[in-house]
Residue, then its C-alpha position, 0 to 999 in steps of 0.5 A: x502525575x496529575x489526573x489531567x496529565x494522565x488524561x492527556x497521555x491517554x487521549x494521545x495514546x488512543x489517537x495514535x492507535x487510531x491513526x495506525x489502525x486504518x483499514x485499506x480494504x477497497x479499490x485504489x488507483x494510481x499512475x506509475x511514472x517510469x522510464x517508458x511513460x505512465x501506467x495506470x494501475x488499479x489495486x483491489x485490497x482486502x485487509x484482515x487484521x495485518x494480513x493483506x490480499x488482493x490484486x493489481x490490474x494494469x493496462x493489459x487488464x489481467x489481474x495479478x495476485x498480491x503475495x506476502x501482503x501485510x499492513x502494520x503500523x501505517x506501513x503496507x507491503x506486498x509482492x507481485x509476480x509479473x509473468x511477462x518477459x520470463x517473469x519478474x518479482x516486484x516488491x512494493x512497500x509504502x506508507x498509509x498517509x490517510x484513509x484515502x491515500x497511500x504512497x507506494x514504492x515498487x522495486x524489482x528483484x535487484x532492488x531498483x525502483x520503477x520510477x517515482x513513488x506512486x500515490x494511490x487514491x481510494x475510490x469511493 
Protein backbone atom coordinates (compact mmCIF):
# COMPACT_ATOMS: atom_id res chain seq x y z
CA UNK A 1 0.00 0.00 0.00
CA UNK A 2 1.38 3.38 -0.95
CA UNK A 3 1.48 6.33 1.40
CA UNK A 4 -1.16 8.03 -0.73
CA UNK A 5 -3.50 5.02 -0.53
CA UNK A 6 -2.98 4.78 3.23
CA UNK A 7 -3.79 8.48 3.54
CA UNK A 8 -7.02 8.07 1.58
CA UNK A 9 -8.09 5.12 3.78
CA UNK A 10 -7.27 7.07 6.94
CA UNK A 11 -9.29 10.07 5.75
CA UNK A 12 -12.25 7.84 4.88
CA UNK A 13 -12.11 6.14 8.29
CA UNK A 14 -12.12 9.52 10.05
CA UNK A 15 -15.02 10.78 7.93
CA UNK A 16 -17.11 7.65 8.57
CA UNK A 17 -16.43 7.83 12.30
CA UNK A 18 -17.50 11.48 12.39
CA UNK A 19 -20.69 10.70 10.46
CA UNK A 20 -21.79 8.21 13.14
CA UNK A 21 -20.75 10.36 16.09
CA UNK A 22 -23.68 12.78 15.93
CA UNK A 23 -24.94 14.01 19.31
CA UNK A 24 -28.75 14.21 19.36
CA UNK A 25 -28.91 16.30 22.56
CA UNK A 26 -31.51 19.04 22.16
CA UNK A 27 -35.15 19.65 21.25
CA UNK A 28 -36.65 17.88 18.24
CA UNK A 29 -40.14 18.26 16.73
CA UNK A 30 -42.22 16.24 14.30
CA UNK A 31 -45.71 15.28 13.19
CA UNK A 32 -46.96 11.71 13.58
CA UNK A 33 -49.55 10.94 10.90
CA UNK A 34 -51.72 8.08 12.09
CA UNK A 35 -55.16 6.65 11.42
CA UNK A 36 -56.76 9.26 13.72
CA UNK A 37 -55.01 12.27 12.20
CA UNK A 38 -51.80 14.16 12.85
CA UNK A 39 -50.19 14.54 16.28
CA UNK A 40 -47.49 17.11 17.03
CA UNK A 41 -44.69 15.68 19.20
CA UNK A 42 -41.73 17.39 20.91
CA UNK A 43 -38.76 15.33 22.04
CA UNK A 44 -36.13 16.54 24.50
CA UNK A 45 -33.06 14.32 24.11
CA UNK A 46 -29.97 14.17 26.33
CA UNK A 47 -27.17 11.98 25.01
CA UNK A 48 -24.22 10.83 27.14
CA UNK A 49 -22.03 8.56 25.01
CA UNK A 50 -24.43 5.91 23.72
CA UNK A 51 -26.93 6.45 26.57
CA UNK A 52 -30.06 8.43 25.70
CA UNK A 53 -32.49 9.98 28.20
CA UNK A 54 -35.18 12.62 27.87
CA UNK A 55 -38.89 13.17 27.39
CA UNK A 56 -41.57 13.34 24.73
CA UNK A 57 -44.48 15.78 24.95
CA UNK A 58 -47.65 15.41 22.91
CA UNK A 59 -50.86 17.39 22.58
CA UNK A 60 -51.84 16.68 26.21
CA UNK A 61 -48.80 18.63 27.41
CA UNK A 62 -47.57 16.11 29.98
CA UNK A 63 -43.98 14.99 29.26
CA UNK A 64 -43.35 11.24 29.29
CA UNK A 65 -39.93 9.82 30.17
CA UNK A 66 -37.87 7.93 27.62
CA UNK A 67 -36.66 4.52 28.82
CA UNK A 68 -34.00 2.09 27.57
CA UNK A 69 -32.60 4.82 25.32
CA UNK A 70 -29.47 4.40 23.25
CA UNK A 71 -27.73 5.97 20.29
CA UNK A 72 -25.23 3.85 18.38
CA UNK A 73 -23.81 3.76 14.85
CA UNK A 74 -26.29 6.28 13.46
CA UNK A 75 -29.29 4.54 15.04
CA UNK A 76 -31.54 5.70 17.87
CA UNK A 77 -33.76 3.56 20.14
CA UNK A 78 -36.01 4.24 23.13
CA UNK A 79 -39.24 3.13 24.77
CA UNK A 80 -42.10 5.30 26.06
CA UNK A 81 -44.75 4.00 28.46
CA UNK A 82 -48.01 5.82 27.76
CA UNK A 83 -50.40 5.64 30.75
CA UNK A 84 -53.67 6.22 28.85
CA UNK A 85 -56.19 3.43 28.18
CA UNK A 86 -54.64 1.06 30.72
CA UNK A 87 -51.09 1.74 29.58
CA UNK A 88 -49.20 1.10 26.41
CA UNK A 89 -45.51 0.50 25.69
CA UNK A 90 -44.29 2.21 22.50
CA UNK A 91 -40.94 1.18 21.03
CA UNK A 92 -39.18 3.77 18.88
CA UNK A 93 -36.37 2.96 16.44
CA UNK A 94 -34.85 5.32 13.96
CA UNK A 95 -31.95 6.54 11.88
CA UNK A 96 -30.00 9.74 12.37
CA UNK A 97 -30.04 11.22 8.87
CA UNK A 98 -28.03 14.37 9.68
CA UNK A 99 -27.22 16.73 12.55
CA UNK A 100 -30.77 18.13 12.30
CA UNK A 101 -32.92 15.24 11.02
CA UNK A 102 -33.99 11.87 12.48
CA UNK A 103 -36.34 9.37 10.86
CA UNK A 104 -38.26 7.53 13.59
CA UNK A 105 -40.68 4.61 13.51
CA UNK A 106 -42.95 3.88 16.48
CA UNK A 107 -44.52 0.48 17.20
CA UNK A 108 -46.88 -0.83 19.88
CA UNK A 109 -46.30 -3.97 21.94
CA UNK A 110 -47.78 -6.10 19.14
CA UNK A 111 -45.23 -4.70 16.68
CA UNK A 112 -47.80 -2.64 14.76
CA UNK A 113 -46.60 0.71 13.43
CA UNK A 114 -48.28 3.96 14.41
CA UNK A 115 -48.78 5.30 10.91
CA UNK A 116 -45.89 6.52 8.78
CA UNK A 117 -42.36 7.07 10.03
CA UNK A 118 -42.00 10.49 11.64
CA UNK A 119 -39.32 12.96 10.56
CA UNK A 120 -37.91 14.86 13.53
CA UNK A 121 -36.23 18.23 12.97
CA UNK A 122 -33.82 19.68 15.50
CA UNK A 123 -34.93 23.04 16.87
CA UNK A 124 -32.41 25.88 16.94
